[in-house]
C-alpha positions as CSV (number, residue, x, y, z in Angstrom):
1,M,-0.5,0.2,0.0
2,T,1.8,3.8,-0.8
3,D,0.5,6.9,0.5
4,D,-1.3,7.7,-3.6
5,D,-3.6,4.3,-2.9
6,T,-4.8,5.9,-0.4
7,D,-5.0,10.0,-1.2
8,A,-6.1,8.1,-3.9
9,L,-9.1,6.9,-2.6
10,A,-9.7,10.4,-1.0
11,S,-10.0,12.5,-4.0
12,S,-11.8,9.7,-5.4
13,N,-15.6,10.2,-6.6
14,L,-16.3,8.2,-3.9
15,L,-16.4,10.9,-1.0
16,K,-17.5,13.1,-3.2
17,P,-20.4,14.7,-2.8
18,R,-23.2,13.5,-5.1
19,S,-25.2,16.1,-7.4
20,S,-28.6,16.9,-7.2
21,L,-30.2,14.8,-4.9
22,P,-33.9,15.5,-3.7
23,W,-32.8,16.8,-0.5
24,K,-36.8,17.4,1.0
25,A,-37.4,21.1,3.2
26,G,-39.9,19.6,4.9
27,K,-40.9,17.9,8.0
28,R,-37.4,16.1,9.9
29,R,-36.6,14.3,12.4
30,I,-32.5,13.4,14.1
31,G,-31.0,10.7,12.4
32,G,-29.4,8.2,13.7
33,W,-26.2,7.9,15.6
34,P,-22.8,9.6,13.6
35,V,-19.9,7.7,12.2
36,S,-18.0,8.4,15.4
37,A,-20.2,6.3,16.8
38,F,-18.5,3.3,14.7
39,I,-14.9,4.6,14.7
40,N,-13.3,6.1,17.9
41,C,-9.3,7.2,17.0
42,P,-7.8,9.7,17.0
43,A,-8.9,11.6,13.6
44,A,-12.5,11.5,14.5
45,R,-11.9,12.9,17.2
46,E,-10.1,15.9,15.6
47,H,-12.1,16.1,13.4
48,Q,-14.9,17.1,15.2
49,E,-13.0,19.3,17.5
50,R,-11.9,20.7,14.2
51,I,-15.7,21.2,13.2
52,L,-16.8,22.7,17.3
53,R,-13.5,25.2,16.1
54,E,-15.2,26.3,13.3
55,E,-19.0,26.7,14.6
56,G,-17.8,28.2,17.9
57,A,-19.0,31.8,17.4
58,V,-22.9,30.8,15.7
59,R,-22.5,27.9,18.3
60,A,-22.4,30.6,21.6
61,A,-24.8,32.1,19.9
62,L,-26.9,30.0,19.8
63,R,-26.4,28.1,23.5
64,D,-27.0,32.7,24.6
65,S,-30.4,32.7,23.1
66,I,-31.0,29.0,24.7
67,E,-30.3,30.1,27.7
68,G,-31.8,33.5,27.4
69,E,-34.9,31.7,27.2
70,L,-34.1,28.8,30.2
71,A,-33.9,31.6,32.3
72,S,-37.3,32.7,33.0
73,L,-37.2,28.6,34.6
74,P,-37.5,28.2,38.0
75,A,-33.0,28.7,39.1
76,V,-32.6,25.0,39.4
77,Q,-34.6,23.7,36.8
78,A,-32.9,26.2,34.5
79,R,-29.2,25.3,35.4
80,F,-30.7,21.4,34.9
81,W,-31.9,22.0,31.8
82,F,-29.2,24.7,30.4
83,G,-26.2,21.5,31.5
84,E,-29.0,19.0,28.9
85,Y,-28.4,21.4,25.9
86,R,-24.9,21.8,26.5
87,F,-23.7,17.9,26.6
88,I,-26.5,17.4,23.6
89,E,-24.5,20.7,21.6
90,K,-21.5,18.1,21.2
91,R,-23.1,15.5,19.6
92,L,-25.3,17.3,17.2
93,S,-24.7,19.1,14.5
94,F,-25.3,23.2,13.8
95,H,-28.1,22.2,12.0
96,Q,-29.3,20.1,13.8
97,L,-30.0,22.5,17.3
98,T,-30.7,25.0,15.1
99,F,-34.4,22.6,13.6
100,Y,-34.1,21.0,17.8
101,A,-34.1,24.3,19.3
102,P,-37.8,24.9,20.2
103,A,-38.7,21.0,21.1
104,F,-35.8,21.0,23.3
105,L,-37.3,24.2,24.8
106,C,-41.3,23.2,24.3
107,L,-39.3,19.9,26.9
108,A,-37.6,22.3,29.2
109,R,-40.6,24.4,29.8
110,L,-42.7,21.4,29.8
111,M,-41.4,18.1,30.9
112,P,-40.3,17.6,35.0
113,R,-37.2,16.5,36.0
114,K,-38.0,12.7,37.4
115,M,-40.2,12.4,33.6
116,V,-36.1,12.6,32.6
117,V,-34.0,10.1,35.7
118,C,-37.8,8.0,34.7
119,R,-37.0,7.6,30.8
120,R,-33.6,7.4,31.5
121,L,-33.6,4.3,33.8
122,V,-36.2,2.5,31.7
123,V,-34.3,3.5,28.4
124,R,-30.5,1.6,30.7
125,K,-33.1,-1.2,31.7
126,Y,-33.5,-1.9,27.9
127,L,-30.1,-1.5,26.9
128,E,-28.5,-3.6,29.9
129,Q,-31.3,-6.9,28.2
130,G,-29.4,-6.5,24.8
131,N,-26.0,-8.3,26.6
132,L,-24.3,-5.8,24.6
133,P,-20.4,-6.3,24.7
134,Q,-18.8,-5.2,28.1
135,S,-15.9,-2.4,27.3
136,R,-15.0,1.1,28.4
137,F,-16.2,2.3,25.0
138,I,-19.6,0.3,25.0
139,A,-20.7,1.7,28.3
140,R,-19.7,5.1,27.3
141,L,-21.3,5.3,24.6
142,C,-24.4,3.5,26.2
143,R,-24.4,6.8,28.5
144,Q,-24.3,8.9,26.2
145,F,-27.1,6.9,24.5
146,V,-29.4,6.6,26.7
147,R,-28.9,10.6,28.3
148,L,-29.1,12.1,24.6
149,S,-32.2,9.7,23.2
150,V,-35.0,10.6,25.6
151,L,-34.3,14.1,24.9
152,I,-34.0,14.0,21.0
153,H,-36.5,11.0,20.6
154,P,-40.4,11.1,21.0
155,D,-42.1,7.6,22.9
156,E,-43.1,5.3,19.8
157,R,-39.3,5.9,18.4
158,L,-37.2,5.6,21.3
159,F,-37.2,1.8,22.0
160,A,-36.8,1.4,17.9
161,A,-33.5,3.7,18.3
162,A,-32.4,1.6,21.2
163,D,-32.8,-1.5,19.1
164,Q,-30.7,0.6,16.7
165,F,-28.1,1.7,19.3
166,I,-27.6,-2.2,20.2
167,G,-26.9,-3.3,16.4
168,M,-24.6,-0.2,16.3
169,A,-22.7,-1.0,19.4
170,R,-21.9,-5.4,18.8
171,R,-20.9,-4.0,15.1
172,S,-18.8,-1.8,16.7
173,A,-17.4,-4.0,19.7
174,D,-14.0,-4.3,18.2
175,Q,-11.9,-1.5,18.4
176,T,-8.9,-2.8,16.8
177,R,-7.3,-0.5,13.6
178,A,-8.2,-3.9,11.9
179,G,-12.2,-3.8,12.4
180,N,-11.8,-0.1,12.5
181,R,-10.6,-0.8,9.2
182,F,-12.8,-3.3,7.8
183,R,-15.9,-1.0,9.3
184,L,-14.6,1.3,7.8
185,A,-14.8,-0.4,4.6
186,M,-17.9,-0.8,4.8
187,L,-19.3,2.8,5.3
188,L,-17.8,3.6,2.2
189,R,-18.9,0.7,0.2
190,T,-22.2,1.4,2.1
191,L,-22.5,4.7,1.1
192,H,-21.7,4.0,-2.5
193,L,-23.7,1.1,-3.2
194,M,-27.0,3.8,-1.3
195,S,-29.5,5.1,-4.0
196,D,-29.5,9.4,-4.2
197,Q,-33.5,8.3,-2.8
198,E,-31.0,6.4,0.4
199,I,-29.0,9.0,1.1
200,C,-31.6,11.3,1.3
201,A,-33.4,9.6,4.0
202,R,-30.3,8.5,5.7
203,Y,-28.9,12.1,6.2
204,Q,-32.0,14.5,5.7
205,T,-29.8,17.7,5.0
206,E,-27.3,18.4,2.5
207,D,-24.7,19.6,5.6
208,D,-25.3,16.1,7.9
209,Y,-24.6,14.6,4.5
210,L,-21.2,16.6,3.6
211,R,-20.2,16.9,7.1
212,E,-19.8,12.5,6.8
213,L,-18.3,12.8,3.6
214,S,-15.6,14.8,5.5
215,L,-14.8,12.6,8.8
216,L,-15.1,9.6,5.8
217,G,-11.9,11.4,4.0
218,A,-9.8,11.7,7.3
219,L,-11.0,8.6,8.4
220,V,-9.0,7.4,5.3
221,R,-5.5,9.1,5.4
222,Y,-5.8,8.5,8.7
223,Y,-6.0,4.5,8.0
224,R,-4.5,4.7,5.2
225,L,-7.4,3.0,3.4
226,T,-7.4,1.7,-0.5
227,A,-9.7,1.5,-3.0
228,E,-9.4,-2.5,-3.3
229,D,-9.9,-2.9,0.5
230,V,-13.5,-1.2,-0.5
231,F,-14.6,-2.8,-3.7
232,R,-13.5,-6.2,-2.8
233,L,-16.7,-6.3,-0.8
234,S,-19.5,-7.0,-2.0
235,A,-23.2,-6.4,-1.7
236,A,-24.1,-9.9,0.0
237,D,-20.8,-8.9,2.6
238,I,-23.3,-5.6,3.5
239,R,-25.8,-6.8,3.9
240,S,-24.3,-9.7,6.3
241,F,-23.0,-6.8,7.8
242,W,-26.1,-4.7,8.6
243,K,-27.8,-7.3,9.5
244,K,-25.8,-9.4,12.1
245,T,-26.8,-8.3,15.9
């Protein structure tokens, strides 16, 4: 493998955005877990930190607006919900945050803190029944999912989202370099085989799609992945990977 092979994949059409995708401007929802949850490495963390720095000014303005809205609540309640916002803020893109902010403020005004705690307990117990692999990485993901999911998913989607998370966590248990390279190749091959409509359903906005392509490019360079690593995977391999629980 040479650096030229890796650079060729990172700059290939596979990691260039498709043109004229049929993005919908109507009703949206917060999507699935980001690709960085599958792959825990310095390149993924550096990419996220860079995005946060680049979006620092607009994120700060939105944060100030949220804090101002929460100021009308009793002090204890306002501190609790602002803490929740600061947690959510680090895990959603800025476009997701602007879409989600009105719903978050409604929750802060209407949902008792005790209900938040009870929902977390229910989701935590549900994950415990999933027989997930035991590791610090998976345990940290579970804690993050429990705290995030009860605020961004409505009741009717909460357990479906938990099932999706359980499948993701099982597929992500192997965080060795070889395991992450294989998983990255799977993600790229899956993206390559997706239709335009499937891409729009998965990412929902062009911004989130471009954000993920940028991260995938950084991971390709970090793991020195080549086109051969990706295209040796068949459609049958992809189906088997995503069905595995």
